[in-house]
C-alpha positions in Angstrom: 0.0 0.0 0.0 1.3 3.4 -1.0 2.3 5.6 2.0 0.8 9.1 2.3 3.1 12.1 2.0 2.7 12.7 5.7 3.8 9.2 6.6 6.7 9.5 4.3 7.8 12.7 6.0 7.5 11.0 9.4 9.5 8.0 8.2 12.2 10.3 6.7 12.4 12.2 10.0 12.7 9.0 12.0 15.5 7.7 9.8 17.5 10.9 9.7 17.1 11.5 13.5 18.2 7.9 14.2 21.2 8.2 11.9 22.3 11.3 13.8 21.6 10.2 17.4 21.4 6.4 17.5 18.4 6.9 19.8 14.8 5.8 19.2 12.6 8.7 18.1 9.4 9.6 19.9 6.3 11.4 18.7 7.0 14.6 20.5 10.3 15.1 18.8 8.8 14.3 15.4 6.3 17.2 15.6 9.2 19.6 14.9 11.5 17.2 13.0 9.0 16.4 10.3 7.7 20.0 10.0 4.1 18.9 10.3 1.3 21.0 11.7 -0.7 18.1 13.1 -1.3 16.9 16.7 0.9 14.5 18.6 -2.0 12.0 18.5 -2.0 12.0 14.7 1.7 11.4 14.6 1.4 8.6 17.2 -1.3 6.9 15.0 1.0 7.3 11.9 3.9 5.8 13.8 1.7 2.8 14.8 0.7 2.3 11.2 4.3 2.5 10.0 5.3 0.0 12.6 2.5 -2.3 11.7 3.4 -2.1 8.0 7.1 -3.0 8.8 8.8 0.3 8.1 9.6 1.0 11.8 10.4 -1.1 14.9 9.8 -0.4 18.6 12.7 -1.8 20.7 10.7 -1.4 23.9 7.1 -0.8 24.7 7.6 2.7 26.1 10.4 3.7 23.8 10.3 5.5 20.5 10.7 4.0 17.0 13.7 3.0 15.0 13.8 2.2 11.2 13.6 -1.4 10.1 15.5 -2.6 7.0 12.3 -2.1 5.0 12.1 1.5 6.2 15.7 2.1 5.3 15.1 0.6 1.8 12.1 3.0 1.2 14.3 5.9 2.5 17.1 5.0 0.1 14.8 4.5 -2.9 12.5 7.5 -2.5 13.1 9.8 0.4 16.8 10.7 0.9 18.1 13.8 -0.9 21.2 13.6 -3.1 24.1 15.3 -1.3 26.9 17.4 -2.8 30.3 17.2 -1.2 31.9 20.3 0.4 34.8 22.0 -1.3 37.1 20.6 1.5 35.9 17.0 1.0 36.4 17.1 -2.8 39.8 18.7 -2.3 40.8 15.9 0.1 39.6 13.2 -2.4 41.3 14.8 -5.4 44.6 15.2 -3.5 44.6 11.6 -2.6 43.8 10.5 -6.1 46.6 12.6 -7.5 49.3 10.7 -5.6 52.0 9.6 -8.0 51.7 5.8 -7.4 52.9 3.4 -10.1 51.1 0.2 -9.2 47.4 -0.4 -9.5 47.2 -2.3 -6.2 48.8 0.7 -4.3 46.2 3.1 -5.8 43.3 0.8 -4.8 44.7 0.2 -1.3 45.2 4.0 -0.8 41.6 4.7 -2.1 40.2 2.2 0.5 42.1 3.9 3.3 40.9 7.3 2.2 37.2 6.2 2.1 37.5 4.7 5.6 38.8 8.0 6.9 36.1 10.0 5.1 33.2 7.9 6.3 34.4 6.6 9.7 33.4 3.1 8.6 35.4 0.0 7.6 36.1 0.2 3.9 37.2 -2.3 1.2 38.4 -2.0 -2.4 39.4 -4.4 -5.1 39.8 -4.9 -8.8 38.2 -7.6 -10.9 39.4 -8.5 -14.4 37.1 -9.8 -17.1 40.0 -11.1 -19.2 43.2 -13.0 -18.8 46.3 -10.9 -18.1 49.7 -11.3 -19.7 53.2 -10.1 -19.1 54.1 -7.1 -21.3 57.7 -6.8 -20.4 60.6 -8.3 -18.4 63.6 -6.4 -17.0 66.5 -7.9 -15.1 68.8 -5.7 -13.1 72.1 -6.9 -11.8 72.7 -6.1 -8.1 76.1 -7.9 -7.8 77.7 -11.0 -9.2 75.5 -13.3 -7.1 72.1 -11.5 -7.2 69.7 -9.7 -9.5 66.2 -8.1 -9.4 63.5 -9.3 -11.8 60.9 -6.7 -12.8 57.7 -7.7 -14.6 55.1 -5.4 -16.0 51.6 -6.8 -17.0 49.5 -5.5 -19.8 47.3 -3.8 -17.2 50.4 -1.7 -16.2 50.9 -3.4 -12.9 54.6 -3.6 -12.0 56.1 -6.1 -9.6 59.7 -6.9 -8.7 61.6 -9.6 -6.8 65.2 -10.0 -5.6 66.9 -13.3 -6.5 70.1 -14.6 -4.9 72.2 -17.1 -6.7 74.8 -19.7 -5.7 77.0 -18.9 -8.8 78.3 -15.7 -10.3 76.3 -14.0 -13.1 77.6 -11.4 -15.5 75.9 -8.4 -17.1 76.1 -9.9 -20.6 74.5 -13.1 -19.4 71.7 -11.2 -17.7 71.1 -9.2 -20.9 70.8 -12.4 -22.9 68.3 -13.8 -20.4 66.3 -10.6 -20.6 66.2 -10.8 -24.4 65.1 -14.5 -24.3 62.3 -13.7 -21.7 61.0 -10.8 -23.8 61.0 -13.0 -26.9 59.4 -16.1 -25.6 57.2 -15.2 -22.6 55.5 -11.9 -23.3 51.8 -11.7 -24.4 51.1 -15.2 -22.9 48.4 -15.9 -20.4 49.0 -17.8 -17.1 47.9 -21.1 -18.8 50.3 -20.6 -21.7 53.5 -19.9 -19.7 54.1 -23.5 -18.4 53.9 -25.1 -21.9 56.2 -22.4 -23.2 58.7 -23.0 -20.4 58.7 -26.7 -21.2 59.4 -25.8 -24.9 62.3 -23.5 -23.9 63.8 -26.2 -21.7 64.6 -28.3 -24.8 66.8 -25.6 -26.2 68.3 -23.8 -23.2 72.0 -24.2 -22.5 73.8 -24.6 -19.2 72.2 -23.1 -16.2 70.2 -20.6 -18.2 67.1 -22.7 -17.9 67.2 -22.6 -14.1 67.4 -18.8 -14.2 64.6 -18.5 -16.8 62.5 -20.9 -14.7 62.9 -18.7 -11.6 61.8 -15.5 -13.4 58.9 -17.1 -15.2 57.7 -18.8 -12.0 57.7 -15.3 -10.4 55.7 -13.9 -13.4 53.2 -16.7 -13.0 52.8 -15.8 -9.3 52.1 -12.2 -10.3 49.5 -13.2 -12.9 47.8 -15.6 -10.5 47.6 -13.0 -7.7 46.1 -10.4 -10.0 43.5 -12.7 -11.5 42.5 -13.6 -8.0 42.6 -10.0 -6.8 43.1 -9.3 -3.1 40.5 -7.3 -1.2 42.1 -4.3 0.5 40.4 -3.5 3.8 41.0 -0.5 6.0 39.6 0.9 9.2 38.0 -2.2 10.6 38.4 -0.8 14.1 36.1 2.1 13.1 33.2 -0.3 13.7 33.9 0.1 17.5 33.1 3.8 17.2 29.4 3.0 16.7 27.0 2.2 19.5 25.6 -0.8 17.7 29.0 -2.6 18.2 29.7 -1.8 21.8 29.2 -5.6 22.3 32.8 -6.7 21.9 31.8 -10.2 20.7 29.5 -8.8 18.0 32.2 -6.3 16.9 34.9 -9.0 16.8 32.8 -11.3 14.7 32.3 -8.6 12.1 36.0 -7.5 12.2 37.1 -11.1 11.7 34.8 -11.5 8.7 36.2 -8.4 7.1 39.7 -9.9 7.2 38.6 -12.9 5.1 39.7 -11.9 1.6 37.8 -14.1 -0.8 34.7 -14.5 1.3 34.4 -10.7 1.4 35.0 -10.4 -2.3 32.2 -12.9 -3.1 29.7 -11.4 -0.6 30.3 -7.7 -1.2 32.1 -6.9 -4.4 30.6 -9.3 -7.0 27.0 -8.0 -6.6 28.3 -4.5 -7.6 29.6 -5.7 -10.9 26.2 -6.1 -12.6 25.9 -2.8 -14.3 25.0 -0.5 -11.3 27.3 2.3 -10.6 26.3 2.4 -6.9 24.5 -0.2 -4.8 23.2 -0.2 -1.3 22.6 -3.5 0.5 20.6 -3.1 3.7 20.6 -5.8 6.5 19.0 -9.0 5.3 19.7 -8.0 1.7 23.3 -9.1 2.2 24.0 -12.7 1.3 26.5 -13.4 4.1 25.1 -14.2 7.5 27.9 -12.1 9.1 26.4 -9.1 7.3 22.7 -9.5 8.1 22.8 -6.8 10.7 24.9 -4.4 8.7 24.5 -2.2 5.6 26.9 -2.1 2.7 27.3 0.7 0.2 29.2 -0.1 -3.0 30.4 1.9 -6.0 32.1 0.5 -9.1 34.7 2.2 -11.3 36.4 1.4 -14.6 40.1 0.5 -14.7 40.2 -0.1 -18.5 41.4 -3.1 -20.5 38.3 -5.0 -19.5 38.8 -4.5 -15.8 36.5 -3.0 -13.2 36.9 -2.2 -9.6 34.7 -1.9 -6.6 35.0 0.3 -3.5 32.6 0.3 -0.5 32.0 0.6 3.2 30.4 -1.7 5.8 28.5 -0.2 8.8 25.4 -0.3 10.9 22.0 0.0 9.2 21.8 3.4 11.0 24.1 4.8 8.3 23.9 8.2 6.6 23.2 6.6 3.2 23.0 9.8 1.2 26.4 11.2 2.5 28.2 7.8 2.2 26.9 7.2 -1.3 27.9 10.7 -2.4 31.4 10.2 -1.2 31.8 6.8 -2.7 30.4 7.9 -6.0 32.9 10.8 -6.2 35.8 8.6 -5.3 34.8 5.9 -7.9 34.4 8.6 -10.6 37.8 10.0 -9.7 39.4 6.5 -9.9 37.8 5.9 -13.3 39.3 9.2 -14.6 42.6 8.5 -13.0 42.9 5.1 -14.7 41.5 6.4 -18.0 43.8 9.3 -18.6 47.2 10.6 -17.4 45.9 13.2 -15.0 42.7 13.7 -13.1 41.0 16.9 -14.3 40.8 19.4 -11.5 37.4 19.3 -9.8 35.1 22.3 -9.8 32.5 21.2 -7.3 29.7 23.5 -6.4 29.9 25.0 -2.9 27.5 23.5 -0.4 24.5 25.7 0.3 
């Protein structure tokens, strides 16, 4: 049944008051909060109707009302106003996104930390590829006669390096020869193609060169495997303790422990965002994981390019300021898309808050 405009105003006032105070809202307070020129008795009747219809809950008989997941959902879908970020907030986000970081995972990790600081909620970020990655380039750098650094760059511009120590001496000409061989035989090949190519090269490699090639190619395979099973970067898990809903240490610890489980978090939180929606809000029971049934999750997706997408989001109590969190996440996601899509992020020209 469609709610009347008066009941919608009351529901909105309850949600926004509860978001701000974490305290149940009574009928007396609602008279001024909702801006309604009606009697307290009328508001009490409307509160009772909203409770009966499942939009509100009453924790105790004599207490005020709090929003239910159904009430939050109606608020998110119809009642909350889109928020614009302040000049200071947009400046803070732009400065963080302008950091000169070379590796994709560092950018994503930094973005997650920034979002946690901006929202005061635990945050997570990751990238998901829709295609198989390959190595674009190998570089070998001689450290001394018994060690060298292998540098690999993927076709998604991720750069990784590793130090190798050897039992025998290695010269600069030998290292250059190995570099040429690696860049001839092992670039533009997917993870599944590297092992057969390594076996083919073994038939022709001379002396101990195959052992060195095998070391570097194995490292490249580790890099590709880790990127195709992208880690989830989490930040600010302890922020959950700042909210009254998690004063119970056992309850807080259970959620914090779950947030540290990389793949479970990716499957439960990130994958639902990769279905075409730029921003998604999952409220309480809408979350698939049991550990998240009492929380809300706000997600935003961004484009990395080359068939890859990323997801950034926050986890918190259902008493979340959805409009503000969604606005911040959307701005960060848009900034990340621009950062990965062109050399420099265009300077923002946000409107000043009214």
